[in-house]
C-alpha positions as CSV (number, residue, x, y, z in Angstrom):
1,M,0.2,-0.6,0.0
2,R,0.8,3.5,-0.9
3,Y,0.3,6.8,0.9
4,H,0.5,9.9,-0.5
5,F,1.4,13.3,1.2
6,F,2.5,16.5,-0.6
7,G,5.2,15.0,-2.2
8,L,6.1,12.5,-0.1
9,W,5.8,9.3,-0.5
10,L,5.1,6.6,1.8
11,V,5.6,2.7,0.2
12,V,4.2,0.0,2.5
13,C,6.4,-3.2,2.3
14,F,5.6,-6.4,3.9
15,N,7.8,-5.4,6.8
16,H,9.1,-2.0,6.4
17,V,8.3,1.4,5.7
18,I,9.7,3.1,2.5
19,A,9.6,6.5,2.4
20,A,10.5,8.5,-0.5
21,E,10.1,11.7,-2.2
22,I,9.2,12.7,-5.7
23,N,10.7,16.5,-6.2
24,S,11.3,18.1,-9.2
25,S,14.4,17.1,-9.6
26,V,13.3,13.0,-10.4
27,R,12.7,11.9,-13.8
28,I,8.7,11.0,-14.3
29,F,8.4,8.6,-17.6
30,Q,4.7,8.5,-18.5
31,T,3.2,7.3,-21.6
32,G,-0.9,6.7,-22.2
33,F,-0.1,4.6,-25.1
34,E,-2.1,7.5,-26.9
35,S,0.5,7.8,-29.3
36,V,3.8,6.7,-31.2
37,D,6.1,9.0,-30.7
38,D,6.2,8.2,-27.2
39,F,8.1,5.8,-28.5
40,V,10.9,7.4,-31.3
41,G,13.6,5.8,-31.7
42,F,13.2,2.8,-29.4
43,Y,12.4,-0.7,-30.7
44,I,9.1,-1.6,-31.6
45,V,8.2,-5.7,-31.9
46,P,6.8,-5.4,-35.1
47,Q,3.3,-6.3,-36.2
48,H,2.5,-10.2,-36.8
49,H,5.1,-11.0,-35.0
50,K,5.9,-14.7,-35.7
51,G,2.7,-14.7,-37.9
52,S,1.3,-15.3,-34.3
53,A,0.8,-12.3,-32.4
54,S,0.7,-8.5,-33.1
55,H,-0.3,-5.2,-31.1
56,S,-1.7,-1.5,-31.7
57,K,-3.5,2.2,-31.0
58,S,-7.5,0.5,-29.1
59,T,-10.1,1.9,-28.2
60,D,-12.0,-1.1,-27.3
61,K,-10.9,-1.0,-24.2
62,I,-9.9,2.3,-22.2
63,H,-9.1,2.7,-19.1
64,N,-7.8,7.3,-19.6
65,G,-7.6,8.8,-22.4
66,D,-9.1,8.0,-26.2
67,Y,-6.3,5.2,-26.9
68,A,-4.9,2.2,-25.0
69,H,-2.1,-0.8,-26.3
70,K,-3.6,-3.4,-26.7
71,G,-2.3,-6.7,-27.7
72,W,-2.7,-10.0,-28.7
73,I,-2.7,-13.9,-30.0
74,Y,-4.3,-15.4,-32.6
75,A,-1.8,-19.1,-32.7
76,E,0.3,-21.0,-31.7
77,N,3.6,-21.0,-32.6
78,S,6.8,-23.9,-32.8
79,P,8.0,-24.5,-29.1
80,S,10.9,-22.8,-27.9
81,R,14.5,-24.3,-28.6
82,F,17.8,-23.8,-27.3
83,Y,18.8,-21.6,-30.0
84,S,14.8,-20.2,-30.7
85,N,13.1,-18.3,-28.4
86,N,9.3,-18.5,-30.5
87,N,7.7,-17.0,-27.1
88,H,4.6,-14.9,-28.0
89,R,5.7,-10.7,-27.9
90,A,3.8,-7.7,-29.2
91,Y,4.2,-4.4,-27.4
92,P,7.1,-1.0,-27.8
93,T,9.9,-1.4,-25.5
94,I,10.9,1.7,-23.5
95,Q,14.5,2.2,-24.0
96,L,15.7,4.5,-21.4
97,Y,19.0,4.6,-22.1
98,K,18.7,5.4,-25.3
99,T,17.0,8.8,-24.2
100,P,19.5,12.8,-24.1
101,E,19.4,12.5,-20.1
102,G,20.7,8.3,-20.1
103,A,19.3,5.7,-18.4
104,F,16.8,6.5,-14.6
105,K,18.7,5.6,-11.0
106,T,16.8,2.9,-9.0
107,P,14.8,2.9,-6.6
108,V,12.6,3.5,-9.0
109,Q,8.1,3.6,-8.6
110,I,6.7,2.0,-11.9
111,E,2.3,2.6,-11.9
112,F,0.4,1.2,-14.9
113,W,-3.1,-0.6,-15.7
114,V,-3.8,-4.0,-17.8
115,W,-6.5,-5.3,-18.4
116,L,-6.6,-9.3,-19.2
117,D,-7.9,-12.0,-21.2
118,M,-5.7,-15.3,-21.3
119,M,-6.5,-18.4,-20.6
120,L,-3.4,-20.6,-18.5
121,S,-2.6,-23.9,-18.9
122,P,-0.3,-26.1,-16.4
123,R,3.5,-25.0,-16.8
124,E,1.9,-21.7,-19.3
125,W,2.6,-18.1,-17.8
126,F,1.7,-14.7,-19.2
127,S,4.2,-11.7,-18.4
128,F,2.9,-8.4,-17.7
129,A,6.4,-6.3,-17.5
130,T,10.1,-7.0,-17.9
131,L,12.2,-5.0,-16.6
132,D,15.9,-4.7,-17.4
133,H,19.5,-3.2,-15.9
134,T,21.4,-3.7,-19.2
135,T,22.6,-2.5,-22.7
136,S,22.2,-4.9,-24.3
137,N,20.2,-7.4,-26.5
138,K,20.4,-10.6,-24.4
139,W,18.8,-8.5,-21.7
140,D,19.3,-9.8,-17.8
141,A,16.0,-8.7,-16.9
142,V,13.3,-9.2,-13.9
143,L,10.1,-10.0,-15.0
144,V,6.6,-9.4,-12.9
145,N,4.7,-12.3,-14.3
146,L,1.0,-14.6,-13.8
147,S,1.3,-18.0,-12.6
148,D,-0.9,-21.2,-14.0
149,Q,-2.2,-20.7,-10.2
150,G,-3.4,-17.1,-11.5
151,F,-0.9,-15.4,-8.7
152,V,1.0,-12.0,-9.8
153,H,4.4,-13.1,-8.7
154,L,8.3,-11.8,-9.8
155,M,11.0,-14.6,-11.9
156,H,14.7,-14.0,-12.3
157,V,15.2,-12.9,-9.0
158,P,18.0,-12.7,-7.1
159,F,19.6,-14.2,-9.9
160,S,18.2,-14.8,-14.1
161,G,16.8,-18.2,-13.9
162,Q,15.6,-18.2,-9.9
163,G,12.3,-17.2,-7.9
164,K,12.9,-17.1,-5.0
165,H,10.6,-15.2,-2.6
166,N,10.5,-13.1,0.3
167,F,6.9,-12.4,-0.2
168,Q,4.9,-14.4,-2.0
169,T,1.0,-13.9,-2.0
170,S,-0.8,-17.4,-1.9
171,T,-5.2,-15.9,-1.1
172,I,-4.9,-12.5,-3.7
173,K,-5.8,-14.0,-7.5
174,F,-5.3,-11.7,-10.8
175,P,-8.8,-11.8,-11.8
176,M,-9.4,-11.3,-15.6
177,K,-11.8,-9.4,-17.2
178,Q,-11.0,-5.7,-15.6
179,W,-9.0,-3.1,-14.7
180,V,-6.3,-4.0,-13.0
181,K,-3.8,-1.7,-11.0
182,L,-0.1,-2.9,-10.6
183,T,2.6,-1.3,-9.1
184,I,6.6,-2.1,-8.8
185,A,9.1,-0.5,-6.6
186,L,12.7,-1.7,-8.3
187,H,15.8,-1.1,-7.4
188,F,19.3,-3.0,-9.3
189,D,22.1,-3.2,-6.8
190,R,25.1,-6.1,-6.0
191,K,24.1,-6.0,-2.6
192,E,20.9,-4.4,-1.4
193,G,19.2,-4.2,-4.4
194,Y,15.0,-5.5,-4.1
195,A,11.7,-6.0,-5.8
196,K,8.3,-5.9,-4.3
197,V,4.9,-5.7,-6.6
198,W,1.5,-4.4,-5.0
199,Q,-1.7,-5.6,-7.0
200,D,-4.8,-2.9,-6.7
201,D,-2.1,-1.4,-4.0
202,Q,-1.7,-4.9,-1.6
203,L,1.3,-7.0,-1.9
204,V,1.1,-9.8,-3.5
205,S,5.7,-10.6,-4.5
206,S,8.3,-9.6,-2.8
207,A,12.6,-10.7,-3.6
208,D,15.8,-9.6,-3.2
209,V,17.7,-8.5,-6.6
210,R,21.5,-8.9,-6.6
211,R,22.5,-7.6,-9.6
212,G,23.4,-4.5,-11.8
213,D,24.7,-0.5,-10.3
214,G,22.1,1.3,-9.9
215,E,20.6,1.7,-13.2
216,F,17.2,0.9,-14.2
217,T,18.4,1.1,-18.9
218,Q,15.2,-0.3,-20.4
219,A,11.9,-2.3,-20.1
220,H,9.2,-3.9,-22.0
221,F,4.9,-3.8,-20.7
222,G,1.9,-5.1,-23.3
223,L,1.9,-9.3,-24.6
224,Y,4.7,-12.1,-24.1
225,A,4.2,-15.2,-24.0
226,P,4.8,-18.5,-24.5
227,P,4.8,-20.2,-27.1
228,S,2.0,-22.9,-26.6
229,L,-1.0,-20.7,-26.1
230,S,-3.0,-20.2,-29.4
231,A,-5.7,-17.1,-27.5
232,G,-5.7,-14.2,-25.7
233,V,-5.5,-10.1,-24.9
234,I,-3.8,-8.1,-22.9
235,Y,-4.7,-3.7,-22.9
236,N,-2.3,-1.3,-20.9
237,D,-2.7,2.0,-20.7
238,D,-1.6,4.9,-17.8
239,L,1.7,4.0,-17.4
240,T,3.9,6.0,-15.0
241,I,7.8,5.3,-13.6
242,T,9.0,7.5,-11.5
243,E,12.4,7.9,-9.8
244,L,12.2,7.7,-6.1
245,E,14.5,10.0,-3.7
246,I,15.4,8.1,-0.8
247,I,15.4,10.0,2.7
248,K,18.0,8.7,5.3
């Protein structure tokens, strides 16, 4: 849960409180997915990627404004192999390191709204957010995923390929076919890094992050899912990324 008092965010975690101030010198990236101009200079996955998924601005489901970002799956892909990743992809990236000011400094707060209609079979997943600290095409990212049991959880924590949590809900399920707010606190640091996720202001997942050097370089939000899925749709709206200045 988060409380705002005249520029001061109190981020209430499962076992402590983070005090963080937003002031005029702190950087903010915002998009309501109203215009592709928000992503000029960033990589955008081509439409009809692998002949199975696509994305566009849409008026179908809107949280705010005139448009939301829509990603949808319409065919199954071949299974992924060691040298071939056939996951469904339909999103614009946000490559902060390519902006004139460069990467954001962590910790950061990320808030966005999602509307999902996706049937997951056992061992399938859906990814709401991919959050990176590198400038490579081979990302070393923290993911915010939905499990086949219906719970939002962090993945690739504290290291890539791992899923070790300090806290993970087993009671707060993600609701389909309605707008849901996801809030993420993220700090890339080899010793003190962390990631925390709230679903409609309720903490659902928390973990250590043991990589990076205090920079948040690139991310994507939208449709990212395993190749076995043959149908489903995701809408994203009202995304804000904010640098946080920790009060010590």
